[in-house]
N, C-alpha and C positions, 0 to 999 in steps of 0.2 A: 767576639771582639776584646780587644785587650784595653784599658782607657784611665787615665790619669788623671786628678784635679789635684791641681797647684796654687799655694794663694800663702797670702801672710797669714798671721793667725786672725782670727777676730773678722775674717772677711767672708765670711758663709759657706767655707771649705764641709766642713760638718753637714750643714745643711744640704748643699748639693749633694754630697756623699750620699747621703736617706733616700735622697730624690731618684739616684739612678742606680743604685744599690737595688732600690726597689722597681723599677725597670728593666733594671737588665738582667734582676732575675728570675721577671718573667718569661724570659726567651728560655733559660739556659740557667742550669749549674751554674754559681758564681762563687770565684774565690773573691774573695775583699783583702784587701793590705792595706790596716789604717793606720798611716804613721811611720811607714819603716823609714829607716835611715840610710841604708844603702841599699847596693844591688850589686850581687856576685857576677861573674865573666858569662856566667848562663843562664842568669835573669831569676836567681832568687833573690829575693827580698827578705830583710832580717830590719828588724824595730831593734833600740835599746837596752828593751829587755830579753834580748835572745830568742824573741818569736820569730820566728821566718814561714816566709810562703816561694813554694816551688814555682817554676812557671808555669803558666795555665793558660789556654789557648782562650777561656775566658774569665779575665778578669777584672778588678776594680781598685786603684791603688788613690790614697789621699797622700798629700806629703805638704811640705809645709815648708815655703821660704825663709833659709836664714837670715836675716834681715842684723840690724843689730848683735843678738845673742847667735853665735854660728851653733849652738846647741841645738838651736827649737827649729831648725829644719835643712832644709836641701842648699846648698851654694847654687847658683842660676845656670850655671856654665856645668856644673856638673849633673843636675839635672835635666838640663837643656840634651844634653847627651848619649844619660843614661835612659830616658821614655821615650829617645826619638824611632824608635822601634816601634811605638804603642800607632795604633791605628787611630785612638781618638786621644786628644789634649787638648785640656782646656785650662787655661787661668784664669784667676778671678783675684777681680782689682773693685777696691772701693775707697766710698772717698774717703782721704784721710783725717777730714775735720768726725769723721761717726767713727771711724778705724781707735782713730788715738782716744776719744772716750770710751769705746770699749775694751778695749785693751787696757786701760788704766784701772778700771773697775777691774777687770780679769786678774789682773795681777796678785789679787789677794788671795786665788785661790790658794788652799795651802800645800798643794806640790810642788809648789812656786819658789817653796819657803820664804814668804815675805817676812821681815821683820817688825816683830810685833808693836814694837814704839812707832815706827813708819805708819804701820797698819791704823794705831787710833790715834794720830794724828791725823791722818787723812781722812779718818770715817768721822772726826770731832769737825772737823772742818765741808764735809760732804754734808752733814746733817744740817749746818748749820747752811749752806747754799741749797738745798732742799727748805727751807723755810724762808730765806731771805734770797732769791738768786740774784741777784743785780751784786749783792755786797760780797762778791769772791766771784775774780776772775776764773775760769778752769784751770787756766796756767797754775793758780797757787795752789789747786791740789797736787799738784807732781812734786812744785819747791815753791820756798817762797826767798830759796835763796839768786839774787839775778846772776853770779857768776855758773851757779846751777844751769838756770833754764839758759844763758848767752849759751852755755856747752852743748846741754841739747835742740837747742833751737840748729845751730850749726850741724853736729852730727846728725839730725834727723831728716833735714832740707839734701844734704849728701847721700844719704840712702834714699830720698826720695827721685833725689836724680840719674841714683847708680839704675832704681829698678825702672824709670821711665823708660832707660837706653834697652833695659832688658828686655825688654815687653815689647819695645820694636821689632828687637831682635829675633823674639817668639814669634810674634804675628806671619815673618818675613817665612818664617820656617814651618809655618802652616797652625799653627798654635790658634786655637779661638780662646779670644781675650772676652772672658765674659764681664760686666759691672755687675756688685753685689745689689744694688738697684735694681736691674732690672731681671733679676731672680726672685726678690723678697717680693716685687712689681707682678710678678707671674709673666715676665715679658717674656717669655718661651720661645716663641715662632723659631728664629733665627738660630737656641743653640739645637731644638728638638731637629729642625734641616738638617742638621750641622754633623747629628748623631745619629739621626735617621731614623728615629724613633721618640716616641710621643711620653710627656713626663705627667705623673699625676698629681693634678691640682690638689688631692683629698688628703696626699701621703705629706706628713710634715717630719719636722725630724724626732729623728728615736728613741726615746723615753729613757735608752743609758746616756745620752748623749745629752739631758737635760739642764744640767751644771750647768754643760756651756752656752746654753742660749739666755739673753738678757731682754731682748725686746723684740728681735724680727723685726725690725724697722728698720727706717733710714730718715736722716736728715733732720734727728737729734741735735744737732750741734744749734739749732735754730734758739731752740729753748737752753740748753746749757751755756752757749758762750754767752760772752758782755761784749761791750764795746772793746772793753778793753784787751778782751783774745781776742779780736780783729786785728788791733795794731800788735799785738804779741806772732796772732800764727800765721797772718798771710803771706809776710816776707817765707813764710817755712812751706807752708804748702799752697801758694800760686802758683806758681810755675806748672809743677805737676796736675793741679787742676786742670792748666789750660793745655795742657801734651793730653791728657788721659782724655779728653772729650766732656773735661765738665764746665761748667762757667765759670772761671776763675775769677770774674768780678762779683760774683750772685755772694755779697756775704748780711742777706737782708735777716735780722733776728727775728723770732717770736715772740712776744713782750707774754710773760706768764707771771702769776703771782705768788705760785709755788711749784715745785718741782717731784715727781712721783720718786718715792723711798726704795719700791724695789726696782727701780733703773739705776738707786744710787747706795746707800748705806745699807738697807736688806739685802741685795742683791751682794755687795763687799761682806758685810755680816755672817751671812748663808756659807759661801766659799773659805771666808777663815776659821767659819766656826766649824768646817763640815764635820760630818761624825764619825768620819776615817780616819779625818787630820788632827795632828799634836794639840791643837785648842779645842777640842772638842768640847758642846758644854751637856753637863748630864741632864739625860732627860725627863721634865717632868710627870712628876707620880702617873696619870694617863696613862703617857707615853710608853713608861717602862711598862705597865701591865698590857698594853697593846704590843709591844714586844714580845712578853713571855710568851699571852697567849698565841701569835704567830707561831712561835717557832715552837712549841711545846703542842699545841693544842690541831696547831695548823696541818699537824702532820697523818692526823685518826681521818 
């Protein structure tokens, strides 16, 4: 079986990749292709770093949908054509309110080359919002410039409109459209019926992908958004929500006194100051000792 997982960044593609890889490996040796960028005429998949995977009978590929940043993945029409011969084709869609929040925090990963001044501005505002949730609308974490916000809203809505049309085309072409919310809630029966095998509820995201994971939950926008956010985001997200099976009129918020830093500022800090990145922080003495022991005595 050859299967492909396709979706926007922060829509659960890595989690689904881990689940399917574990299940497919149980049947026979599997070739795993993580985020290839091109496919040659003979079916060879190649990633941006030069790693390639020749065609195989039992293969799982995970690719990203290129939205505003074309470097992030595959153009829709190209992916639809390239993977048309695959046996199983899954596209993951997520509530854009949650995906926008998740994507905002993940943008500070060091490999995305974030600007330091922008990072510390966003970090200060996020820390304030965590202590006083109602005082800072989420959209202000992105920008406080009305012109920037207006341009963002127009562009983001246009991207969602195009994605909605594309999803309709994929469904007509035999792709399985999976909601992220069903994935994390383990409502897997329709997906398992499509795949022809079961998934293991005990198998989570692989350790090597843990830096990607933030909450493994959904509907967190109800806590992070404010009434001002509803006024700002509803015209942007509402049509897509309605077209893709969500309740576009449900904008009920959850009143909270504080927000967890593990989902916001601490997550941002960990990604920006990653040990392998240019902004790595020096390890405390205990951490340096543990690292030394692991390096020199762990081989004994």
